[in-house]
C-alpha positions in Angstrom: 36.4 -20.3 0.7 32.6 -20.6 0.2 32.4 -18.8 -3.1 35.2 -18.2 -5.6 34.4 -14.6 -6.1 36.3 -12.7 -3.5 33.6 -10.3 -2.3 32.1 -12.7 0.3 30.0 -11.0 3.0 28.7 -13.1 5.9 25.9 -11.7 7.9 23.3 -12.9 10.4 19.8 -13.0 9.0 17.4 -11.5 11.5 14.9 -9.5 9.4 13.7 -12.6 7.6 12.4 -14.2 10.7 14.2 -17.5 10.1 17.3 -19.2 11.6 20.0 -16.9 12.9 22.7 -19.0 11.3 21.9 -17.9 7.7 24.7 -16.1 5.9 24.5 -13.5 3.2 26.2 -13.1 -0.2 25.9 -10.1 -2.4 25.6 -11.1 -6.1 25.7 -7.6 -7.7 26.7 -6.0 -10.9 30.4 -4.9 -10.5 29.7 -1.1 -11.1 28.8 -1.3 -14.7 27.8 1.5 -17.1 25.4 0.3 -19.8 25.6 2.5 -22.9 22.7 1.2 -25.0 19.0 0.9 -24.2 17.8 -2.7 -23.9 21.3 -3.9 -22.8 21.5 -7.3 -21.0 24.5 -7.8 -18.8 25.5 -11.0 -17.0 28.0 -11.5 -14.2 28.9 -14.9 -12.5 30.0 -16.4 -9.3 31.7 -19.8 -9.1 30.4 -22.0 -6.2 32.8 -24.1 -4.1 32.5 -27.6 -5.8 33.5 -29.3 -2.6 30.7 -28.0 -0.5 26.9 -27.9 -0.9 25.0 -24.7 0.0 21.3 -24.2 0.5 19.8 -20.8 -0.6 16.7 -20.0 1.4 15.9 -16.3 0.6 16.5 -13.6 -2.0 16.6 -9.8 -1.3 16.7 -7.6 -4.4 19.1 -4.7 -4.6 17.5 -2.8 -7.5 14.8 -0.4 -8.5 12.6 -0.3 -11.6 13.9 3.1 -12.5 17.3 1.4 -13.2 16.6 -2.3 -14.0 13.7 -3.5 -16.1 14.1 -7.0 -14.7 16.6 -9.4 -13.3 17.1 -13.1 -13.6 19.2 -15.4 -11.6 20.4 -18.5 -13.5 21.9 -21.7 -12.1 24.4 -23.1 -14.6 26.8 -26.1 -14.8 29.1 -24.0 -16.9 28.8 -20.3 -17.6 28.6 -18.7 -21.0 32.1 -17.3 -20.6 34.7 -16.7 -17.9 34.6 -12.9 -18.1 33.5 -10.8 -15.2 30.8 -9.1 -17.2 29.4 -9.9 -20.7 26.6 -9.0 -23.1 23.9 -11.7 -22.8 21.0 -10.3 -24.8 20.5 -9.6 -28.5 23.7 -9.4 -30.4 22.6 -6.2 -32.2 22.4 -4.4 -28.9 25.7 -5.7 -27.6 27.9 -3.0 -26.0 31.3 -2.7 -27.7 34.4 -3.6 -25.8 32.5 -6.3 -23.8 32.3 -9.9 -24.8 29.1 -11.6 -25.9 27.8 -15.0 -24.7 24.7 -16.7 -23.4 24.1 -16.7 -19.6 24.9 -20.4 -19.4 26.9 -22.7 -21.7 25.4 -25.9 -20.1 22.9 -26.8 -17.5 20.8 -23.6 -17.7 17.9 -23.1 -15.2 16.3 -20.1 -13.6 16.0 -20.0 -9.8 14.9 -16.4 -9.2 13.3 -13.5 -11.1 12.5 -9.9 -10.2 10.8 -6.9 -11.8 8.6 -3.8 -11.0 10.1 -3.3 -7.5 9.1 -6.7 -6.2 10.0 -7.3 -2.5 12.3 -9.9 -1.0 11.4 -13.6 -1.3 11.7 -16.0 1.6 11.2 -19.7 0.9 9.1 -21.9 3.3 10.8 -23.5 6.3 12.9 -26.4 5.2 12.9 -25.5 1.5 16.0 -24.4 -0.3 17.8 -24.3 -3.7 20.9 -26.6 -3.4 24.0 -25.3 -5.2 27.6 -26.3 -5.3 29.0 -29.7 -4.3 27.2 -32.5 -6.2 24.5 -30.1 -7.5 24.3 -29.4 -11.2 24.4 -25.7 -10.2 28.1 -24.9 -10.1 27.7 -21.3 -11.1 25.2 -18.6 -10.4 24.7 -16.0 -13.1 23.0 -12.6 -12.5 21.4 -11.1 -15.6 20.1 -7.5 -15.5 18.1 -6.0 -18.3 18.6 -2.2 -18.7 15.6 -1.0 -20.8 16.7 2.6 -20.5 20.2 4.1 -20.0 19.2 7.7 -19.4 20.5 7.7 -15.8 23.9 6.4 -17.0 24.7 9.2 -19.6 26.6 11.1 -16.9 28.9 8.1 -16.4 27.1 6.7 -13.3 27.7 3.1 -12.4 25.3 0.4 -11.3 25.4 -2.4 -8.7 21.9 -3.8 -9.1 21.6 -7.4 -8.1 20.4 -9.7 -5.3 21.5 -10.6 -1.8 21.5 -14.4 -1.3 20.8 -15.9 2.1 22.1 -19.4 2.6 23.1 -22.1 5.0 25.5 -25.0 4.8 23.0 -27.2 6.7 21.2 -29.6 4.5 17.5 -28.8 4.0 14.8 -31.5 3.8 13.0 -30.1 0.7 14.4 -29.3 -2.7 13.2 -26.1 -4.4 12.8 -25.7 -8.1 11.3 -23.4 -10.8 9.4 -24.4 -13.9 9.4 -21.5 -16.4 6.5 -21.5 -18.7 6.3 -19.2 -21.7 5.5 -18.7 -25.4 6.7 -17.3 -28.7 4.1 -15.7 -31.0 2.7 -12.4 -31.9 -0.2 -10.1 -31.1 -2.0 -8.4 -34.0 -3.0 -4.7 -33.9 -6.2 -3.7 -32.2 -6.9 -7.2 -30.8 -7.2 -9.4 -27.8 -4.9 -12.4 -28.0 -4.1 -15.5 -25.9 -0.6 -16.7 -25.6 -0.8 -20.3 -24.2 1.4 -23.2 -23.3 1.0 -26.6 -21.7 3.3 -29.5 -20.7 2.8 -32.9 -19.2 4.9 -33.9 -16.3 6.8 -37.2 -16.9 8.9 -37.7 -13.8 8.0 -39.8 -10.7 8.1 -37.0 -8.2 5.5 -35.3 -6.1 5.6 -31.5 -6.7 4.3 -29.0 -4.2 3.8 -25.5 -5.9 4.1 -22.8 -3.3 4.7 -19.6 -5.3 4.1 -18.2 -8.7 5.2 -15.1 -10.7 3.9 -13.5 -13.9 5.8 -11.5 -16.4 4.7 -9.6 -19.5 5.4 -6.1 -20.9 2.8 -3.4 -21.5 0.1 -5.5 -23.3 -0.4 -8.1 -20.6 -3.6 -7.9 -18.7 -3.9 -11.3 -17.0 -1.5 -14.3 -16.6 -2.9 -17.5 -15.2 -1.6 -21.0 -14.5 -3.5 -24.2 -14.0 -3.1 -27.9 -13.1 -5.0 -30.0 -15.6 -6.0 -33.7 -15.1 -7.7 -35.7 -17.8 -10.2 -38.4 -16.7 -12.3 -40.3 -19.3 -11.8 -37.5 -21.9 -12.8 -34.7 -19.5 -10.2 -32.2 -18.3 -10.4 -31.0 -14.7 -8.8 -27.6 -14.3 -7.4 -26.4 -10.9 -6.1 -22.8 -10.6 -2.5 -22.5 -9.4 -2.3 -18.7 -9.6 -3.6 -15.7 -11.5 -2.3 -12.1 -11.5 -2.3 -8.8 -13.3 1.3 -8.6 -14.6 1.3 -4.8 -14.4 1.4 -5.1 -10.6 4.8 -5.7 -8.8 6.1 -8.9 -10.4 6.9 -10.7 -7.2 6.5 -14.3 -6.4 2.9 -14.6 -5.0 1.9 -17.5 -2.7 -0.2 -20.3 -4.1 -3.3 -20.2 -1.9 -4.3 -23.8 -2.2 -2.4 -26.9 -1.0 -2.2 -28.8 -4.3 0.3 -31.3 -5.7 1.5 -32.2 -9.2 2.4 -35.7 -10.2 3.4 -37.7 -13.2 0.8 -37.4 -16.0 -0.6 -34.1 -14.7 -0.5 -31.1 -17.2 0.6 -27.6 -16.2 -0.9 -24.9 -18.5 -0.4 -21.2 -18.6 -2.1 -18.3 -20.5 -1.2 -14.7 -21.0 -4.1 -12.5 -22.1 -2.8 -9.6 -24.2 -4.8 -6.5 -25.2 -3.3 -4.4 -28.0 -4.5 -1.0 -29.0 -1.4 -0.5 -31.2 -1.5 -0.1 -34.9 1.3 -2.6 -35.5 2.0 -6.2 -34.8 3.8 -6.9 -31.5 6.0 -9.9 -31.4 7.6 -11.9 -28.6 11.1 -10.6 -28.1 13.6 -9.3 -25.6 13.1 -5.5 -25.9 10.5 -3.3 -24.2 9.0 -2.7 -27.6 8.3 -6.4 -27.9 6.3 -8.6 -25.6 6.9 -11.5 -23.3 4.7 -14.1 -21.8 6.0 -16.0 -18.7 4.5 -17.9 -15.8 7.1 -19.0 -13.2 6.0 -21.9 -11.0 8.2 -22.3 -7.9 7.8 -25.6 -6.0 9.3 -27.9 -3.5 9.7 -31.7 -3.5 11.0 -34.2 -1.0 13.0 -35.9 -3.8 16.7 -35.2 -3.5 16.6 -33.2 -6.8 14.0 -31.0 -8.4 12.4 -31.7 -11.8 14.9 -32.3 -14.6 12.4 -30.4 -16.8 13.1 -26.6 -16.3 11.1 -25.1 -19.2 7.7 -25.4 -20.8 7.5 -23.3 -24.0 5.1 -23.2 -27.0 5.3 -21.4 -30.3 2.3 -19.2 -29.1 -0.3 -17.5 -31.2 -1.3 -18.0 -33.9 0.4 -21.4 -34.1 -0.6 -22.9 -30.8 -3.6 -22.7 -28.5 -4.8 -24.8 -25.6 -7.8 -25.9 -27.6 -5.4 -27.8 -29.9 -5.0 -30.4 -27.2 -7.1 -29.5 -24.1 -10.9 -29.4 -23.5 -13.3 -27.9 -20.9 -11.2 -24.7 -20.7 -12.3 -22.4 -17.9 -14.3 -19.4 -19.1 -12.7 -17.3 -16.4 -9.1 -18.1 -17.3 -8.7 -14.5 -18.4 -10.7 -12.8 -15.7 -9.4 -11.4 -12.4 -12.3 -9.8 -10.6 -15.3 -11.5 -12.3 -14.2 -15.1 -11.5 -16.9 -17.0 -9.5 -14.3 -19.6 -8.4 -12.0 -19.1 -5.4 -8.3 -19.8 -5.9 -7.5 -23.5 -6.3 -11.1 -24.7 -6.7 -11.5 -27.4 -9.4 -13.6 -26.4 -12.4 -15.5 -28.3 -15.0 -16.8 -26.6 -18.1 -18.6 -28.6 -20.8 -20.3 -26.0 -23.0 -20.6 -22.3 -22.6 -20.4 -19.2 -24.8 -17.4 -17.1 -24.2 -17.8 -14.1 -21.9 -16.7 -10.6 -22.8 -13.6 -11.4 -20.8 -12.9 -14.5 -22.8 -13.2 -13.8 -26.6 -12.1 -16.6 -29.0 -8.8 -16.1 -30.7 -8.5 -16.9 -34.4 -8.3 -20.5 -35.5 -5.0 -22.3 -35.1 -3.1 -23.7 -38.1 -0.3 -26.1 -38.7 3.1 -25.0 -37.5 6.0 -25.1 -40.0 9.7 -24.9 -39.1 9.8 -21.4 -40.7 6.8 -20.3 -38.6 8.5 -21.7 -35.5 11.7 -19.8 -36.1 9.8 -16.6 -36.7 7.5 -16.9 -33.7 10.1 -17.8 -31.1 11.8 -14.4 -31.0 13.2 -14.9 -27.5 16.5 -13.5 -26.4 18.8 -14.9 -29.0 20.9 -16.9 -26.5 18.0 -18.5 -24.6 16.5 -20.2 -27.6 19.0 -23.1 -28.1 18.8 -24.1 -24.4 15.0 -24.0 -24.6 14.8 -26.1 -27.7 17.4 -28.6 -26.3 15.2 -29.0 -23.2 12.1 -29.5 -25.2 13.7 -32.2 -27.4 15.1 -34.0 -24.4 11.9 -34.2 -22.4 9.3 -34.3 -25.2 6.0 -32.5 -25.5 2.6 -33.9 -25.6 0.7 -30.7 -25.8 2.6 -27.9 -27.6 4.3 -29.6 -30.5 7.8 -28.4 -31.2 
């Protein structure tokens, strides 16, 4: 049996324009009825530990009228053995259903969806390896239900994703580096939420797709490769997008690579016309700042580092550690640089698209706890990952 969940469906993949031998598995919510707004539900599948499988495409089965967003986690062990459980903030947990994180060990994100994004097909020869000797022994679907109006009549939901896979070994290993921040946005302000991490593994990484995610205040999310030479930082654009557009994985338009010692940096430009402080958090009233970097490598396994998070504003900014920051990092249409072109900036006044945020200050443990208001169950895994791999740029 390929997957331990009994609802195995095998189908020929024709519409994706790839090999006809691909099979399909529906990883869907088992007809759930969320009762509270901002509910997060998780449901698992156990992968055959004696066989390796290679996932090459993802087809969403959801609409933004029902699901605010979906995440697909790869785990070594799941948060619980239940068929469905609450996996968001404990205060919003639905009674009668258990509460646990998506993963107990080995957490990583391999797919994300929001705002009616279309299907995702990986490049030829690229796949996520699961099962067998892979650390991914379970796949966990997480769905965020921001509103439950359509369920008040007792309707049920089967949102999820169809996974297309093969048992044939693929030559390139796929991976995702999730970048994000904690922090807050003051009322009536423009704020930058920024993060940066140095790669410390001897692997050549080929970014091929990126995805951005914020809530209502996000205007531009951008990601860069940064290389320091003789005290000068050279910035190369990986991707930049308006997060209010469909939050799909967009192609990286330039053939670039990341190697040991390179820095990956991401910024979310937030514009608030609200009369209240907006904090990073898991509900639609809060904000999020995420840049997903999807890549392939010819190494047998992807990066061990899965996350790159900083405390965010007002505790961390790029300028704490990096120099020659591009003036157009927060601009979409006014950028004079084509995607992927390297940029040097030595001295320039900020443009109207690039106002300076307030000065940074030292980060205390209390500040850190207050700023990282992520989903309650995601924080321990993120902090464990940061301690294990270390940070050169955003000090945690």
